[in-house]
N, C-alpha and C positions, 0 to 999 in steps of 0.2 A: 222476692226470693234473693235477687242479686243484691239489693240494697241491704238486706239483713246480713247476707254473707260478708259484705264489705265491713259491717259493724262487728263481725266475729261470730255471728250466730250460725250454727250448723244444724242440720236436721237429724233427728233421731230415727226417722223412718219416712218412707214414701209408700203410698198404697196404690196399687193397680187393681181396678175392679173389672171383673169379667163375669158376664151373665152365664151361669151354668145352663140356662135354657137355650143358649145358642149352640146348636149341634153341628154347626159348620164353622170352620175358621176361615172366613172370607178374607179377601185382600185387605180390607180396611182394618180388620182385627189384627192381622199379621203386621201391617205397617204400624199400627198404634203400639203394639207391644215392642216391636223393634225400636221405635222411637223412644219409648219408655226406658228400655235398656240403654240406649245411647245417651239419654239425658242423665241417667244415674251413673253409668260407668261401672266397671267391674268391681271396684272397691266398695261403692255404696250399695251395690245390689244386695249385700249381706244384711243391709238395714231395710230392705224392701219387703213388702207383704203383697202377695198376689191373692186377692180376695175373690172368691166365687160367691155370687149372690143369686137371687131369684130361685132359690131352692123350692119354694112353694109352687113354682110353675112346672115342675118336672116330677116324674115318678122317681122315688128315692133310688131304686136300683139303677135306672138309666142315668140318673145324676152321678151316682158313684162311679159307674163305668166311664162316663164322660170325664169326670174328675181325674181318674187314673190315666186316661188317655192324654189329658192336658198335662198332667204331672210328668208323664214318661216321654212325651214328644214335644209339644208346643212350648211349655214353660221350662223344660229341662235345662236349657242353657243358663237361665237365671237361677234356678234351684241349685244347680251344680256350683254356682258362685255364692250360695248362702241364702238366697231368697226363700221365704216361707210361703207355703200355699195353705191358706186358711179359709174357712167357710163363714159366711154371714147369712143366717137364716131369718133375718129381720127381727131378731130378738136383742134385748139389751145385753144378755149374757154373751152372745157371740161378738157383739160390738166391743164389749169390755175386754174379751179375750184378745182381740186384734190390738186394742190400745195398750193392754198389758205387755204384749210382745214388743211393741215399738218403744214404750217407756224405758225398758231396760237396755236398749241399744246404746252404744257409745256414739254420740253425734259425729257424723262425717259429712264432708262437703260432697255435693254431686259433681259429676264430671263437667256438666254444663257451667256450674259456678266456677270451677277451677279454670276452665278454658276462657270464660268471658272476663273474669276478674283477675286471676293470678297471671294467666298467660296473655291477657289483653287481646284475645282474638275477637274478630267480628263474628256475628252469628253464623254466617255462611261458611266460616272457616272451622267451626266446631264440628265434631263428629256427627252430632244430630243435624246440624245445618247442612253438612255435606250430603247426608242421606236424603234430606228433604229436597235439596237441589238436584240430586240424582233422579229422584222420582219426578220432579218437574221436567227435567230434560227428557226423560222417557215419555212422559205425556206429550211433550212438544213434538217428539219424533213421531209418535202415533198420529197426532193431529196433522202433521205435515204429510204423512203418508195418505191419510184420508183426503186431504186437499188435493194431492196429486192424482188420486183416483177420480175424484170429482172432476178435475180439470180434463182428464182423459175422456170421461164420459161426455163432457160438454163439448169437446173438440169437434165432434161431427154434427152438432146441432146448428140449425140456421138461426139467424137473428130473431125471427118471429117465434121459433120454438123456445128459445131462451127467454124471450120477453113474456110469453105465456107461463113458463115455469116460474119466473120471477113474480108475476101477478098472483099465481096460485100460492106461492110462499108468503107473500105479503098478506093475502086474504086469510090464510091459515093462521098466521101469527096474530092478526087482529082479532079473529074469532076466538082463539085460545086466550088472548089477553082479556077480551070482554067476558069470557066464561070465568076466568080467575077473579075478575072484579066482581062479577055477579055472585060467585061463591063466597067471597069475603063479605059482601053486604047482605047476602041471603036472598037476593032477588034473581030472577031468571028473565032474560030477554027472549023474545020470540024469534 
């Protein structure tokens, strides 16, 4: 993508695929869509298509209700900037409709291309990179808090209590590792 942009090639469109069968917008879906928007940038969002798929997995009425909710809430910021919400129902006809929409777009660079090539930013200096870095820092803070809590819990333990906890953890990990190996090979140990 970056190499082609350096050669002057721009994209006519970008597709974001979302399963209509997912009736919850969990943390990973939110993060993925936010990252998609950050990679595109406001200008290129008008060339993006948000495609809902897996229509065969849901009742049509429920799917339509979910689609309206996605359009009016979750995908609204991108749609307000020109993104299209289209359906793919696993037919050639809907696939062609999506491609026909993209083909007629005026090619535009993505924000990530502009930032990396034209502005010569490092990945972590881009809008998308900063967002990923922010998420990593948040995860680090959560893990540090968990470590602090564990340290407090361990503070009152004697050496022998900690030693037996350690042995239990080692045994549990070895047992789980052996189980995973057995599951991969299709054998079970006794």
